C-alpha positions in Angstrom: 72.3 82.5 89.2 75.6 82.5 90.9 77.1 80.5 88.0 76.6 83.7 85.9 77.5 86.1 88.7 79.7 88.1 86.4 76.6 89.3 84.6 75.2 90.8 87.8 78.5 91.9 89.5 78.6 95.4 88.0 75.0 96.2 89.2 75.5 94.6 92.6 78.7 96.6 93.3 77.2 99.8 91.9 74.1 99.5 94.1 76.2 98.5 97.1 78.5 101.5 96.8 75.7 104.0 96.1 73.7 102.9 99.1 76.7 102.8 101.4 78.0 106.2 100.3 74.5 107.7 100.7 74.4 106.2 104.2 77.8 107.7 105.0 76.7 111.1 103.7 73.8 111.2 106.2 76.4 111.2 109.0 78.6 113.9 107.6 78.7 117.7 107.3 80.9 119.9 105.1 82.8 121.0 108.2 84.0 117.4 108.7 86.1 117.6 105.6 88.0 120.7 106.9 89.8 118.4 109.3 91.3 116.4 106.5 92.4 119.6 104.8 94.1 120.8 108.0 96.0 117.5 108.3 97.2 116.8 104.7 99.9 114.4 105.9 97.2 111.7 106.1 96.5 111.9 102.4 100.3 112.1 101.8 100.9 108.9 103.7 98.2 107.1 101.8 99.6 108.3 98.5 103.2 107.3 99.5 102.1 103.9 100.7 100.2 103.2 97.4 102.7 104.6 95.0 106.0 103.8 96.6 105.6 101.1 99.2 103.2 98.9 97.2 105.2 98.8 93.9 108.5 98.2 95.8 106.9 95.3 97.7 105.6 93.9 94.4 109.0 94.1 92.7 110.7 92.6 95.7 108.4 89.6 95.9 108.7 89.0 92.2 112.5 88.8 92.5 112.6 86.9 95.8 110.1 84.2 94.8 111.2 84.0 91.1 107.6 84.6 89.9 106.7 84.2 86.2 106.4 87.4 84.1 102.6 87.4 84.1 102.3 87.1 87.9 104.9 89.8 88.3 103.0 92.1 86.0 99.8 91.4 87.9 101.3 92.3 91.2 102.7 95.5 89.8 99.4 96.4 88.2 97.6 95.8 91.5 99.9 98.1 93.4 99.6 100.8 90.8 95.8 101.0 91.3 94.2 103.5 93.7 92.0 102.6 96.6 88.6 101.3 95.7 85.1 102.2 96.8 85.0 99.1 99.0 87.6 100.8 101.2 85.0 103.4 102.1 82.6 100.7 103.2 85.1 98.9 105.3 86.0 102.3 107.0 82.3 102.7 107.8 82.1 99.2 109.3 85.3 99.8 111.3 84.0 103.0 112.7 87.1 104.8 111.3 87.3 108.1 109.5 84.8 108.1 106.7 85.8 111.7 105.7 89.5 110.7 105.3 88.5 107.5 103.5 86.3 109.3 101.0 88.8 112.1 100.5 91.6 109.6 99.9 89.6 107.6 97.4 88.7 110.6 95.4 92.2 112.2 95.5 94.0 108.9 94.7 91.6 107.9 92.0 92.0 111.3 90.2 95.8 111.2 90.7 95.9 107.7 89.2 95.2 109.1 85.8 98.9 110.1 86.0 100.4 108.0 88.8 99.2 104.5 87.5 100.8 105.2 84.1 103.9 106.5 85.8 104.4 103.4 88.0 103.7 101.0 85.1 106.0 102.8 82.7 108.8 103.1 85.3 108.8 99.5 86.6 107.2 97.4 83.9 107.5 99.3 80.6 108.7 96.3 78.7 105.4 94.5 79.4 103.0 97.2 78.3 102.2 98.8 74.9 103.6 102.3 74.2 100.2 103.8 73.5 98.8 102.8 77.0 96.4 105.4 78.4 94.3 105.5 81.5 90.5 105.4 81.0 90.0 108.9 82.3 86.3 109.1 81.4 85.5 105.9 83.3 87.3 107.1 86.3 85.5 110.5 86.4 82.2 108.7 85.9 82.9 106.2 88.8 83.9 109.0 91.2 80.9 111.2 90.2 78.1 108.6 90.1 79.3 106.0 92.7 81.0 108.3 95.2 80.3 112.0 95.1 76.7 112.1 94.0 75.3 109.7 96.7 77.5 111.2 99.4 76.4 114.8 98.6 72.8 113.7 98.4 73.1 112.1 101.9 74.7 115.2 103.3 72.0 117.5 101.8 69.3 115.3 103.3 71.0 115.5 106.7 71.0 119.3 106.5 67.3 119.7 105.6 65.8 116.7 107.5 68.3 115.3 110.1 65.9 112.8 111.7 64.7 111.3 108.4 68.3 111.3 107.1 69.5 109.3 110.1 66.8 106.7 109.7 67.1 106.4 105.9 70.9 106.3 106.2 70.9 103.4 108.6 68.6 101.4 106.4 70.8 102.2 103.3 73.8 100.8 105.1 71.9 97.7 106.2 70.8 97.0 102.6 74.4 97.7 101.5 75.6 95.2 104.1 73.2 92.6 102.7 74.5 93.2 99.2 78.0 92.9 100.5 77.2 89.4 101.8 75.5 88.6 98.5 78.6 89.8 96.6 81.0 87.7 98.7 78.8 84.6 98.4 78.2 85.1 94.7 81.9 85.6 94.0 82.8 82.4 95.9 80.1 80.3 94.2 81.0 81.6 90.7 84.3 79.7 90.8 86.2 82.4 88.8 89.5 81.7 90.6 91.1 78.4 89.8 93.6 78.1 92.7 95.0 74.8 91.5 96.2 76.2 88.2 99.0 78.2 90.0 101.9 77.1 92.1 102.3 77.9 95.8 104.7 80.8 95.4 102.1 82.7 93.4 99.5 82.4 96.2 102.1 83.2 98.8 103.1 86.4 96.9 99.6 87.7 96.9 99.0 87.0 100.6 102.4 88.6 101.4 101.6 91.6 99.3 98.5 92.3 101.3 100.2 91.6 104.7 103.3 93.7 104.0 101.4 96.6 102.7 99.2 96.5 105.8 102.0 96.4 108.3 104.1 98.8 106.3 101.3 101.3 106.3 101.0 100.9 110.0 104.7 101.6 110.5 104.5 104.7 108.3 101.4 105.8 110.2 103.4 105.6 113.4 106.2 107.6 111.9 103.8 110.2 110.6 102.2 110.3 114.1 98.7 109.6 112.9 95.9 109.0 115.3 94.5 105.5 115.8 91.4 106.3 113.7 93.6 107.7 110.9 95.9 104.7 111.1 93.0 102.2 110.6 91.6 104.2 107.8 95.0 104.5 106.0 95.5 100.8 106.4 92.2 100.0 104.8 92.8 102.4 101.9 96.2 100.9 101.1 95.1 97.3 101.2 91.7 97.5 99.4 92.5 98.6 95.9 90.2 99.3 92.9 90.4 95.9 91.4 87.5 96.7 89.0 89.7 99.4 87.4 92.4 96.8 87.2 90.1 94.4 85.3 89.3 97.2 82.9 92.9 98.0 82.3 93.8 94.3 81.8 91.1 93.9 79.2 92.5 97.0 77.4 96.2 96.0 77.7 95.8 92.2 77.1 92.6 91.7 75.2 93.1 88.0 74.5 93.1 87.2 78.3 89.3 86.9 78.4 89.4 84.2 75.7 91.6 82.0 77.8 94.6 82.1 75.4 98.1 81.4 76.5 98.8 85.1 77.2 100.4 87.2 79.9 97.0 88.7 80.5 95.6 85.4 81.8 98.0 85.5 84.7 97.3 89.2 85.3 93.6 88.4 85.5 94.2 85.7 88.1 96.3 88.0 90.2 93.6 90.7 90.1 90.8 88.3 91.1 92.8 86.6 93.8 94.1 89.9 95.2 90.5 91.2 95.3 89.5 88.1 97.3 92.4 88.2 99.7 92.1 92.0 100.3 88.4 91.5 101.1 89.3 89.0 103.7 92.0 91.4 105.1 89.4 94.2 105.1 87.0 92.1 107.2 89.9 91.1 109.5 90.8 94.8 110.1 87.2 95.6 110.8 86.8 92.6 113.2 89.9 93.6 115.2 88.9 97.2 115.4 85.3 96.4 116.5 86.5 93.9 119.0 88.9 96.4 120.5 86.2 99.0 120.7 83.9 96.5 122.4 86.6 95.3 124.8 88.0 98.7 125.9 84.9 100.9 125.5 85.5 104.4 126.7 89.2 103.6 127.5 90.0 103.0 123.8 92.7 105.4 122.5 90.9 105.7 119.2 87.2 106.1 119.7 84.8 106.4 116.7 84.5 109.8 115.1 81.5 111.8 116.5 79.4 111.1 113.5 79.6 107.3 114.1 79.4 107.1 117.8 75.6 106.5 117.7 75.9 103.8 115.0 
């Protein structure tokens, strides 16, 4: 079954995201989103980190490590992508700000209809066709079905049946966690990433891209004077990108990559898959450090969980 994991990946990720977002919704009220509106600098920082910091790091690594064109394009494409739905799930596991995470994912994904094209045309126009367009319909569908609909359903259930919502929400998150484990195990067993086919600088560039974005976002969060919870949330949003959107764009931009031809898209495909794996590891690392600090410091922690997650 895992050998053909690609056949099941879409359904697993969709179910995972829907269940997790529903569970998150059962912890939230509409008033919680007012806090994000009152502190727009959090969203601004995430946008700046994704649209400025990320592409600058990608270009810098390409020049410094003398990467081949396909790898350079892959790094640029990754940093032009918005945060993915998995970032919301990692924010939940880290007991960070779900409201900020969901808001940032929605805003950045909608903005990507313009910003992704802008980044690619500005920094990599010679590699992409002139008629390149973002799949706007797919983006709107993903936000509506996989993010907003389950979230609003969970919030509505909380409003009308708080006790049932809490119980059902917890079980939804537990099932989503099981699916997350299944997803990680299935992806590893599928053998879709051939690490031996690429030189060490390529692997190093992808790891450095994740690390530099993470620490760079932390520095910007300190400059913007974000709280600890907002800092962790922003870090996750910047590191965990919407790789599934990247795969869709790669198939549209370089259609022969899927056939294994000697084409720039094959390198881009590798970068997308490898970055997805490394960013997942980074996401679990951020969650682990955060949960350990919460356990170690308890009530003395400078960034306790938001009120809606304190009982989880």
